[in-house]
BAKOLTOR-932682 format. One line per field, with one value per atom (N, C-alpha, C): residue number from 1; z, x, y; residue in one letter. Coordinates in Angstrom, 3 decimals, always signed. Atoms other than C-alpha are relative to their C-alpha. Example, Ala and Ser with C-alpha at 12.3 -4.5 7.8 and 13.67 -1.06 7.14 Angstrom:
<sites>
n	c(1; 1; 1; 2; 2; 2)
w	c(+0.000; +7.800; +0.000; -0.060; +7.140; +0.730)
u	c(+0.890; +12.300; +0.900; -0.820; +13.670; -0.770)
v	c(-1.190; -4.500; +1.200; -1.190; -1.060; +1.090)
res	c(A; A; A; S; S; S)
</sites>
This chain:
<sites>
n	c(1; 1; 1; 2; 2; 2; 3; 3; 3; 4; 4; 4; 5; 5; 5; 6; 6; 6; 7; 7; 7; 8; 8; 8; 9; 9; 9; 10; 10; 10; 11; 11; 11; 12; 12; 12; 13; 13; 13; 14; 14; 14; 15; 15; 15; 16; 16; 16; 17; 17; 17; 18; 18; 18; 19; 19; 19; 20; 20; 20; 21; 21; 21; 22; 22; 22; 23; 23; 23; 24; 24; 24; 25; 25; 25; 26; 26; 26; 27; 27; 27; 28; 28; 28; 29; 29; 29; 30; 30; 30; 31; 31; 31; 32; 32; 32; 33; 33; 33; 34; 34; 34; 35; 35; 35; 36; 36; 36; 37; 37; 37; 38; 38; 38; 39; 39; 39; 40; 40; 40; 41; 41; 41; 42; 42; 42; 43; 43; 43; 44; 44; 44; 45; 45; 45; 46; 46; 46; 47; 47; 47; 48; 48; 48; 49; 49; 49; 50; 50; 50; 51; 51; 51; 52; 52; 52; 53; 53; 53; 54; 54; 54; 55; 55; 55; 56; 56; 56; 57; 57; 57; 58; 58; 58; 59; 59; 59; 60; 60; 60; 61; 61; 61; 62; 62; 62; 63; 63; 63; 64; 64; 64; 65; 65; 65; 66; 66; 66)
w	c(+0.000; +0.000; +0.000; +0.102; -0.987; +0.553; -0.567; +0.993; -0.577; +0.524; -0.713; +0.738; -0.720; +0.835; -0.714; +0.639; -0.833; +1.081; -0.973; +1.081; -0.640; +0.465; +0.657; +1.086; -0.990; +2.371; +1.125; -1.065; +4.291; +0.972; -0.905; +5.796; +0.782; -0.692; +7.150; +1.002; -0.923; +10.095; +0.192; -0.238; +10.596; +1.482; -1.382; +13.810; -0.002; -0.070; +14.896; +0.925; -0.809; +16.070; +0.231; -0.203; +16.089; +1.126; -0.982; +18.023; -0.668; +0.603; +17.525; -0.920; +0.849; +16.065; -1.248; +1.117; +13.825; -0.100; +0.084; +13.055; -0.949; +0.831; +11.629; -0.007; +0.013; +10.476; -1.009; +0.869; +8.959; +0.151; -0.055; +8.236; +0.311; -0.302; +9.675; -0.196; +0.221; +9.138; +1.211; -1.076; +11.177; +0.680; -0.542; +11.627; +0.619; -0.691; +13.261; +1.392; -1.393; +16.500; +0.933; -0.931; +19.507; +0.324; -0.374; +20.474; -1.160; +1.171; +16.918; -0.257; +0.200; +16.644; +1.010; -1.036; +19.946; -0.313; +0.372; +18.799; -1.154; +1.166; +15.473; +0.397; -0.433; +17.119; +0.815; -0.790; +19.629; -0.897; +0.934; +16.793; -0.782; +0.754; +14.777; +0.877; -0.921; +17.832; +0.242; -0.326; +18.626; -1.157; +1.159; +15.078; -0.896; +0.841; +13.870; -0.608; +0.522; +13.338; -1.223; +1.168; +10.588; -1.271; +1.155; +8.291; -0.604; +0.679; +5.704; -0.037; -0.095; +6.444; -1.037; +1.032; +3.743; -0.971; +0.968; +0.718; +0.625; -0.667; +2.923; +0.846; -0.792; +4.991; -0.858; +0.904; +1.908; -0.693; +0.546; +1.457; -0.916; +0.930; -1.459; -1.166; +1.136; -3.752; -1.100; +1.146; -7.198; -0.154; +0.133; -7.524; -1.222; +1.203; -10.979; +0.298; -0.358; -9.285; +0.520; -0.557; -7.391; -0.745)
u	c(+0.835; +0.000; +0.889; -0.776; +1.392; -0.816; +0.650; +0.568; +0.705; -0.611; +1.118; -0.592; +0.434; +0.892; +0.559; -0.454; +1.053; +0.444; -0.541; +3.261; +0.057; -0.045; +2.794; +0.656; -0.652; +4.530; -0.954; +0.952; +1.329; -0.185; +0.132; +1.451; +1.290; -1.279; +4.978; +0.198; -0.406; +6.387; +1.503; -1.444; +9.945; +0.266; -0.448; +11.708; +1.468; -1.406; +15.020; +0.740; -0.819; +17.541; +1.386; -1.267; +20.368; -0.132; +0.058; +20.834; -0.619; +0.533; +19.473; +1.032; -1.060; +22.865; +0.227; -0.203; +23.129; -1.216; +1.204; +19.626; +0.175; +0.063; +19.148; -1.468; +1.461; +15.555; -0.534; +0.658; +14.400; -1.519; +1.456; +10.698; -0.509; +0.654; +8.504; -1.499; +1.448; +4.849; -0.716; +0.772; +2.440; -0.930; +1.025; +0.010; +0.542; -0.533; +2.369; -0.631; +0.442; +1.026; +1.076; -0.917; +2.609; +1.216; -1.133; +4.758; +0.985; -0.882; +6.111; +0.734; -0.632; +6.783; +1.139; -1.027; +8.700; +1.193; -1.073; +10.702; +0.819; -0.683; +11.536; +0.857; -0.746; +12.603; +1.221; -1.132; +14.787; +1.072; -0.939; +16.375; +0.769; -0.659; +17.109; +0.989; -0.927; +18.665; +1.232; -1.100; +20.774; +0.987; -0.852; +22.107; +0.177; -0.093; +22.161; +1.386; -1.364; +25.928; +0.283; -0.253; +25.572; -0.664; +0.671; +23.413; +0.833; -0.626; +24.783; -1.045; +0.950; +23.065; +0.270; -0.330; +24.837; +0.994; -0.969; +27.063; +1.389; -1.300; +30.074; +0.176; -0.049; +29.192; +0.301; -0.180; +29.614; +1.359; -1.351; +33.356; +0.315; -0.409; +34.782; -0.961; +0.924; +31.756; +0.442; -0.326; +32.486; -1.088; +1.003; +30.754; -0.882; +0.817; +29.554; -1.149; +1.022; +27.533; -1.262; +1.172; +25.266; -0.264)
v	c(-1.167; +0.000; +1.243; -1.236; +3.379; +1.154; -1.183; +6.485; +1.214; -1.218; +9.786; +1.191; -1.189; +13.200; +1.207; -1.221; +16.557; +0.975; -0.936; +18.947; +1.381; -1.387; +22.665; +0.840; -0.865; +25.544; +0.370; -0.333; +26.272; -1.155; +1.139; +22.766; -0.240; +0.136; +23.316; +1.130; -1.058; +25.216; -0.079; -0.058; +26.357; -0.062; +0.031; +25.524; +0.383; -0.407; +27.012; -0.956; +0.903; +24.423; +0.594; -0.696; +26.961; +1.004; -1.085; +30.177; +1.222; -1.221; +33.661; +0.647; -0.537; +34.669; -0.851; +0.927; +31.594; -0.917; +0.831; +30.346; -1.177; +1.201; +26.861; -0.398; +0.096; +26.564; -1.015; +0.977; +23.297; +0.117; -0.016; +22.866; -1.398; +1.270; +20.126; +0.183; -0.051; +19.258; +0.580; -0.611; +21.366; -0.997; +0.888; +18.510; -1.285; +1.170; +16.020; -0.091; +0.136; +14.580; +0.558; -0.658; +16.312; -0.862; +0.859; +13.309; -0.157; +0.123; +12.921; +1.314; -1.305; +16.659; +0.190; -0.123; +16.618; -0.890; +0.922; +13.588; +0.560; -0.564; +15.255; +1.199; -1.181; +18.514; -0.411; +0.494; +16.650; -0.617; +0.617; +14.642; +1.060; -1.074; +17.797; +0.767; -0.665; +19.475; -0.876; +0.910; +16.412; -0.157; +0.252; +15.985; +1.223; -1.204; +19.614; +0.196; -0.163; +19.380; -0.873; +0.848; +16.747; +0.530; -0.580; +18.897; +1.125; -1.133; +21.313; +1.109; -1.105; +24.621; +1.083; -0.982; +26.632; -0.644; +0.509; +26.168; -0.105; +0.024; +26.936; -1.271; +1.233; +23.845; -1.236; +1.133; +21.620; +0.112; -0.125; +21.835; -1.175; +1.042; +19.915; -0.193; +0.099; +20.287; +0.952; -0.821; +21.593; +1.066; -1.070; +25.007; -0.163; +0.231; +23.949; -0.955; +0.989; +21.194; +0.679; -0.670; +23.550; +1.258)
res	c(M; M; M; E; E; E; I; I; I; S; S; S; R; R; R; Q; Q; Q; V; V; V; T; T; T; T; T; T; S; S; S; S; S; S; L; L; L; E; E; E; E; E; E; I; I; I; N; N; N; V; V; V; G; G; G; T; T; T; S; S; S; D; D; D; T; T; T; P; P; P; R; R; R; S; S; S; P; P; P; S; S; S; I; I; I; A; A; A; K; K; K; D; D; D; L; L; L; P; P; P; H; H; H; S; S; S; E; E; E; K; K; K; A; A; A; T; T; T; M; M; M; I; I; I; N; N; N; L; L; L; L; L; L; H; H; H; E; E; E; Y; Y; Y; K; K; K; D; D; D; V; V; V; F; F; F; A; A; A; W; W; W; S; S; S; L; L; L; E; E; E; D; D; D; M; M; M; K; K; K; G; G; G; L; L; L; D; D; D; P; P; P; K; K; K; F; F; F; Y; Y; Y)
</sites>
């Protein structure tokens, strides 16, 4: 069984897992159940150092690629 879901910008909310000086704002679904939303936010906070937040974070990529 395949479940598909259309995601629009109005169905997302930004959360800041960075600081006020260096914001890191991924988007998550607004309609997640509270427990899933809390789990997702905790996961993003815990692993925020493994994401590339800017082009400068992706050292070694050929500029022609992006």
